[in-house]
C-alpha positions in Angstrom: -71.7 -22.2 -161.2 -74.7 -25.0 -161.1 -73.9 -28.1 -163.0 -75.5 -28.6 -166.2 -78.4 -31.2 -166.1 -79.0 -33.5 -168.9 -82.2 -35.4 -169.1 -83.1 -38.8 -170.9 -86.0 -41.1 -170.6 -85.7 -44.9 -171.3 -88.5 -47.4 -171.7 -87.6 -51.0 -171.2 -90.0 -53.2 -173.4 -90.1 -56.2 -175.8 -90.1 -55.4 -179.5 -89.0 -56.8 -183.0 -85.4 -56.2 -183.5 -84.1 -56.5 -187.1 -80.4 -57.8 -186.8 -80.0 -58.2 -190.5 -82.1 -57.9 -193.8 -83.3 -61.5 -193.5 -83.3 -61.9 -189.6 -85.8 -60.4 -187.2 -85.9 -61.5 -183.5 -88.1 -60.6 -180.6 -85.6 -58.6 -178.4 -85.8 -56.7 -175.1 -84.3 -53.3 -174.9 -84.5 -49.6 -174.4 -86.8 -47.2 -176.5 -87.3 -49.9 -179.0 -83.7 -50.4 -180.2 -80.7 -52.5 -179.5 -78.2 -51.1 -178.2 -80.4 -48.6 -176.4 -79.9 -44.9 -177.2 -76.4 -43.5 -176.8 -76.5 -41.2 -173.7 -74.2 -38.1 -174.0 -72.9 -35.7 -171.5 -70.0 -33.7 -170.5 -67.7 -34.3 -167.6 -69.4 -32.5 -164.5 -72.9 -32.6 -165.8 -75.7 -34.2 -163.8 -77.2 -37.1 -165.7 -81.0 -37.5 -165.0 -82.5 -40.7 -166.4 -86.1 -41.7 -166.0 -86.6 -45.5 -166.6 -90.0 -46.8 -167.2 -90.5 -50.6 -167.1 -93.0 -51.9 -169.7 -91.6 -55.6 -169.4 -93.5 -58.3 -167.7 -90.8 -58.6 -165.0 -88.7 -56.3 -162.8 -85.5 -54.6 -163.9 -82.8 -52.4 -162.5 -80.3 -50.4 -164.4 -76.5 -50.4 -163.6 -74.3 -47.5 -164.7 -71.2 -49.6 -165.4 -68.0 -47.5 -164.7 -69.6 -44.5 -163.4 -68.3 -43.2 -159.9 -71.8 -42.4 -158.7 -73.4 -42.5 -155.1 -74.1 -46.0 -153.9 -77.9 -45.5 -154.0 -77.7 -45.1 -157.7 -75.6 -48.1 -158.5 -78.6 -50.0 -159.8 -78.1 -53.4 -157.8 -80.7 -55.2 -155.6 -78.7 -54.2 -152.6 -79.3 -50.6 -153.0 -82.6 -50.4 -154.9 -85.8 -52.2 -155.1 -86.3 -53.5 -158.6 -88.5 -51.4 -160.8 -91.7 -53.4 -161.2 -93.8 -53.8 -164.4 -95.6 -50.4 -165.1 -93.3 -48.6 -162.7 -90.8 -45.8 -163.1 -87.5 -44.9 -161.4 -85.5 -41.8 -161.8 -81.7 -42.0 -161.6 -79.7 -38.9 -161.0 -76.0 -38.5 -160.5 -72.9 -36.2 -161.5 -70.6 -37.5 -164.0 -67.1 -36.9 -162.5 -65.0 -38.6 -165.4 -64.8 -38.4 -169.1 -64.7 -41.8 -170.8 -66.7 -44.6 -172.4 -69.2 -46.1 -170.0 -72.3 -48.3 -170.5 -75.6 -48.9 -168.9 -77.3 -52.3 -168.7 -79.8 -54.4 -166.7 -78.5 -55.7 -163.4 -81.5 -58.0 -162.6 -82.0 -61.4 -164.2 -79.0 -60.5 -166.4 -78.4 -63.7 -168.0 -81.8 -63.2 -169.7 -82.3 -59.4 -169.9 -78.7 -58.4 -171.1 -78.7 -61.4 -173.5 -81.9 -60.1 -175.1 -80.5 -56.7 -175.7 -80.8 -54.6 -172.5 -78.0 -52.3 -172.8 -76.5 -49.1 -174.2 -73.6 -46.7 -174.3 -73.0 -43.7 -172.1 -70.4 -41.3 -173.5 -68.9 -38.5 -171.3 -66.9 -35.9 -173.3 -64.3 -33.4 -171.9 -62.8 -30.4 -173.7 -59.4 -32.1 -173.2 -60.4 -35.0 -175.4 -58.2 -35.3 -178.5 -59.4 -33.9 -181.7 -60.3 -36.6 -184.3 -62.1 -36.7 -187.8 -65.1 -38.8 -186.4 -66.0 -40.9 -183.6 -67.8 -44.4 -183.5 -69.1 -46.6 -180.7 -69.0 -50.5 -181.2 -70.9 -52.5 -178.7 -69.7 -56.2 -179.0 -72.4 -58.8 -178.4 -73.6 -62.3 -179.6 -76.7 -64.3 -179.0 -77.5 -68.0 -179.0 -80.3 -68.3 -181.5 -82.3 -71.4 -182.9 -83.0 -71.9 -186.6 -86.4 -70.2 -186.0 -84.4 -67.1 -184.7 -85.6 -67.5 -181.1 -83.5 -67.5 -178.1 -82.3 -70.9 -177.5 -83.2 -72.5 -174.1 -81.1 -75.6 -174.6 -81.3 -79.1 -173.1 -80.0 -80.1 -169.7 -76.5 -80.7 -170.9 -76.2 -77.5 -172.9 -77.6 -75.4 -170.0 -74.8 -77.0 -167.6 -72.3 -76.3 -170.3 -73.5 -72.7 -170.2 -73.3 -72.4 -166.5 -69.7 -73.7 -166.8 -68.5 -71.5 -169.7 -71.0 -68.7 -169.8 -73.3 -68.2 -172.7 -71.4 -67.6 -176.1 -73.8 -67.3 -179.0 -73.8 -68.4 -182.6 -75.0 -65.0 -183.8 -72.3 -62.2 -183.7 -73.3 -58.6 -183.4 -71.8 -55.2 -183.6 -74.2 -52.5 -182.5 -77.1 -54.9 -182.6 -76.5 -55.8 -186.4 -74.9 -58.9 -188.0 -71.9 -58.0 -190.0 -72.6 -54.4 -190.6 -70.7 -52.2 -193.1 -68.6 -49.5 -191.8 -67.7 -46.7 -194.3 -64.5 -44.4 -193.6 -62.8 -42.1 -195.7 -59.1 -42.6 -196.4 -56.8 -40.1 -194.6 -59.0 -40.2 -191.6 -58.1 -40.9 -188.1 -61.3 -41.8 -185.9 -61.8 -42.5 -182.2 -63.4 -46.0 -182.0 -64.9 -46.9 -178.6 -65.2 -50.5 -178.0 -67.6 -51.8 -175.3 -67.9 -55.6 -174.7 -71.6 -56.0 -173.8 -71.7 -59.8 -174.3 -72.5 -62.3 -171.6 -69.3 -64.2 -171.9 -67.5 -63.7 -175.1 -63.8 -62.6 -175.1 -63.1 -60.3 -177.9 -59.4 -60.1 -179.1 -59.7 -57.1 -181.2 -57.8 -57.2 -184.6 -58.1 -55.2 -187.9 -56.5 -57.9 -190.1 -53.1 -56.7 -188.6 -53.5 -53.2 -189.4 -51.8 -51.0 -186.6 -53.9 -48.8 -184.2 -53.2 -46.8 -181.1 -54.9 -47.6 -177.6 -55.9 -44.2 -176.1 -58.3 -45.2 -173.4 -59.5 -47.9 -171.1 -62.3 -48.2 -168.5 -61.7 -45.1 -166.6 -60.8 -42.8 -169.6 -57.7 -41.7 -171.5 -54.3 -43.2 -170.7 -51.2 -41.1 -170.2 -50.3 -41.4 -173.9 -51.2 -43.6 -176.9 -49.9 -47.1 -177.1 -49.3 -48.8 -180.3 -50.9 -52.2 -180.9 -52.3 -54.5 -183.5 -54.5 -56.5 -181.1 -56.0 -56.0 -177.7 -58.2 -58.2 -175.5 -61.7 -56.7 -174.5 -63.2 -59.0 -171.9 -67.0 -58.9 -170.9 -67.6 -55.5 -169.2 -64.3 -53.9 -170.5 -64.0 -50.8 -172.6 -61.1 -49.8 -175.0 -60.8 -46.8 -177.0 -58.5 -46.7 -180.0 -57.4 -44.4 -182.8 -58.1 -46.2 -186.0 -56.5 -44.9 -189.3 -55.6 -43.3 -191.4 -56.2 -45.9 -194.2 -55.5 -46.0 -197.8 -58.3 -45.7 -200.4 -59.9 -49.2 -201.1 -58.0 -50.7 -198.2 -61.0 -52.8 -197.0 -60.8 -55.0 -194.0 -62.7 -56.8 -191.3 -63.1 -55.9 -187.6 -62.4 -59.4 -186.2 -61.7 -61.2 -183.0 -58.8 -63.5 -182.9 -59.1 -66.9 -181.2 -58.4 -66.5 -177.4 -58.4 -69.9 -175.3 -60.2 -69.1 -172.0 -60.3 -72.7 -171.1 -63.8 -73.3 -172.0 -65.7 -76.4 -173.6 -66.4 -74.5 -176.6 -63.0 -73.9 -178.7 -62.4 -70.2 -179.6 -61.9 -69.3 -183.2 -61.1 -66.4 -185.3 -64.5 -64.5 -186.2 -65.3 -61.5 -188.2 -67.9 -58.9 -186.7 -68.0 -56.1 -189.4 -66.5 -55.0 -192.6 -64.7 -51.7 -193.0 -65.0 -50.1 -196.5 -62.4 -47.3 -197.1 -63.5 -44.6 -199.5 -62.0 -41.6 -201.1 -59.5 -39.4 -199.3 -60.7 -36.6 -197.1 -58.7 -33.9 -195.4 -57.8 -34.6 -191.7 -58.4 -32.1 -188.8 -56.9 -34.7 -186.2 -54.8 -33.4 -183.4 -53.4 -36.0 -181.0 -51.1 -34.7 -178.2 -48.0 -36.7 -177.3 -49.1 -37.0 -173.7 -52.9 -36.7 -172.8 -52.5 -36.6 -169.1 -50.6 -37.7 -166.0 -51.9 -40.6 -164.0 -50.5 -40.5 -160.4 -49.7 -44.1 -159.0 -51.9 -44.7 -156.0 -49.3 -47.1 -154.5 -45.8 -48.9 -155.2 -45.9 -52.4 -156.9 -44.7 -53.8 -153.5 -47.3 -52.2 -151.4 -48.7 -54.4 -148.6 -51.9 -56.2 -149.5 -54.8 -55.5 -147.0 -57.3 -57.8 -148.7 -57.2 -61.2 -150.6 -60.0 -62.1 -153.0 -60.0 -65.6 -154.3 -61.9 -66.6 -157.3 -62.5 -70.4 -157.6 -64.9 -73.2 -158.6 -66.1 -76.0 -156.5 -68.0 -79.3 -156.9 -71.7 -79.1 -156.4 -74.2 -81.9 -156.0 -77.0 -79.8 -157.3 -75.4 -78.0 -160.2 -72.2 -79.9 -160.8 -70.1 -76.8 -160.2 -70.4 -73.6 -158.2 -68.5 -70.3 -158.7 -67.1 -69.1 -155.5 -65.4 -65.9 -153.8 -63.1 -66.9 -150.9 -64.7 -70.4 -151.0 -68.4 -69.3 -150.7 -71.2 -68.2 -153.1 -72.7 -64.7 -153.1 -70.6 -63.5 -150.3 -70.9 -60.5 -147.9 -67.3 -59.2 -147.6 -66.1 -57.0 -144.7 -66.3 -53.3 -145.0 -63.7 -50.7 -146.2 -63.3 -47.3 -144.8 -63.6 -44.0 -146.6 -60.1 -42.6 -147.3 -58.4 -45.8 -146.4 -56.1 -47.1 -149.4 -57.1 -50.4 -150.8 -54.4 -52.9 -152.0 -56.2 -56.0 -152.9 -54.6 -59.4 -154.3 -57.3 -61.0 -156.6 -56.3 -64.5 -157.4 -58.0 -67.0 -159.7 -57.3 -70.6 -158.5 -59.6 -72.1 -161.2 -58.7 -73.5 -164.6 -60.7 -70.9 -166.7 -60.5 -67.0 -167.2 -62.6 -64.7 -165.0 -63.0 -60.9 -165.7 -63.2 -59.2 -162.2 -65.4 -56.1 -162.0 -65.4 -53.6 -159.3 -68.6 -51.4 -159.0 -68.5 -47.6 -158.7 -64.6 -47.2 -158.3 -61.5 -47.4 -160.6 -58.3 -49.2 -159.7 -55.0 -49.4 -160.9 -53.2 -52.7 -161.6 -49.9 -52.9 -159.6 -48.8 -56.3 -160.7 -49.9 -59.2 -162.8 -48.3 -62.4 -161.5 -45.6 -60.1 -160.0 -44.9 -58.2 -163.2 -45.6 -54.5 -163.4 -47.8 -53.5 -166.3 -46.3 -51.8 -169.4 -48.5 -48.7 -168.8 -50.7 -47.3 -166.0 -54.4 -46.9 -166.5 -57.6 -46.7 -164.6 -59.7 -49.9 -164.8 -62.9 -51.2 -163.2 -62.7 -54.6 -165.0 -59.6 -56.9 -165.3 -59.2 -60.4 -166.8 -57.8 -63.2 -164.6 -56.4 -66.3 -166.6 -56.2 -69.5 -165.1 -54.0 -69.8 -162.0 -53.1 -66.1 -162.0 -53.0 -63.2 -159.4 -53.3 -59.4 -159.9 -52.5 -56.7 -157.3 -54.8 -53.7 -157.6 -55.1 -50.5 -155.6 -58.1 -48.2 -155.2 -59.2 -45.5 -152.9 -62.7 -45.6 -151.4 -63.8 -41.9 -151.5 -66.7 -40.4 -149.7 -69.4 -42.4 -151.2 -70.5 -44.6 -148.3 -73.1 -47.6 -148.9 -73.2 -51.0 -150.4 -71.2 -52.0 -153.3 -70.3 -55.1 -155.2 -67.6 -57.0 -157.1 -68.2 -59.9 -159.4 -67.1 -62.0 -162.3 -68.5 -60.1 -165.4 -69.3 -63.4 -167.3 -73.0 -63.2 -166.3 -73.5 -66.9 -165.8 -70.7 -67.1 -163.2 -72.1 -64.0 -161.4 -75.4 -65.5 -161.1 -73.8 -68.9 -160.1 -72.2 -67.3 -157.0 -69.0 -65.5 -158.0 -69.9 -62.2 -156.5 -69.6 -60.3 -153.1 -71.2 -57.3 -151.6 -69.2 -55.0 -149.3 -69.9 -51.7 -147.6 -67.9 -48.5 -147.8 -68.2 -47.0 -144.5 -67.6 -43.2 -143.4 -65.7 -43.9 -140.2 -67.2 -40.7 -138.7 -70.8 -42.0 -139.3 -70.1 -45.7 -138.8 -72.4 -48.5 -140.5 -75.6 -46.7 -140.5 -76.2 -47.0 -144.2 -76.3 -50.8 -143.9 -79.4 -52.4 -145.4 -80.7 -49.0 -146.5 -82.9 -49.4 -149.6 -84.0 -46.8 -152.2 -87.5 -47.3 -153.3 -89.0 -46.9 -156.7 -91.8 -44.4 -157.5 
């Protein structure tokens, strides 16, 4: 049977973006909205997205979390940027159900900050039955009193390079302090996507319990009870929220989390939830969603070390490094050869490590095995910490990337390209580019 093809068109442009009743700013985004349209498909579908660029500068779209062919990954290593007035068509199979997203991967510190992102939701018939589903894209912006994007002085730009840009305007789904209405007695699936440049989001529902059911790579084996969960830039977390009592109103908030930056973190509210009258529930949550087979034992031998660090710079004051260098070309990996990587952070600040195009399992954090197994593509590394991850390069040869998902740290050097090589073919794909229409 031929896979089902799902078609979308996205146009990147500048437009007026109303973030509250009294605040309109000049944003950039897709189809005149922030976030961009929610792209929906089912596991196994082919997604075909024609992207037209009506901005005054080039752009590229990265499909964050999707296990797609290298030439569709949307980085400058595999694709010429889409020039102003040009179009490019992305086309790939969606092999996994889950919460994914798309965002600019060109001049990201400007383009993503201005609104160039959206959600990609892939459904599966094995998904739990819930009363409703919502997507919450977490973001913030640094605005002046005139509601324009702040350029800052020399010191503030230096601090931004050091910390990553954290804004003074908090957004959920492109709006300031939206109202979320839910009926009492209902259990909903809330899909959280952290699309911000650098903000760490410690999800909290004023202490109300929820159940974590999914991470970057889809559903967990079974629900995990929680009252808070950290969602770093690039990460996704799916939770079951509810059932709540009538008139049980509360805030979706982020607790303070010290990621060792100049700017001190504080508890902040992003949206208000209003619980209305009771509705009958149709929810059906199995005790076990699926079995996740471990890729390796916790004591598996490491075959690559990746060190994230910072170094002094005469030009910038500070550089962000991978294995003591900036914008690194790492050695290749081979199709079918299990990768066990030790990723360490020797700096005194947190870094979210993101691997393009592949999911990994966390075997250990600082020598401790995680409480539950999950598929991840982004993992936080606190200061002076180590994680051991395992992942399998399947038959998708080409150039790939890993980097810190604090966008300013990525731009300042904390990233590496590497090639996945089919040993039967060798390194023929090296340097191949896929050109725009």
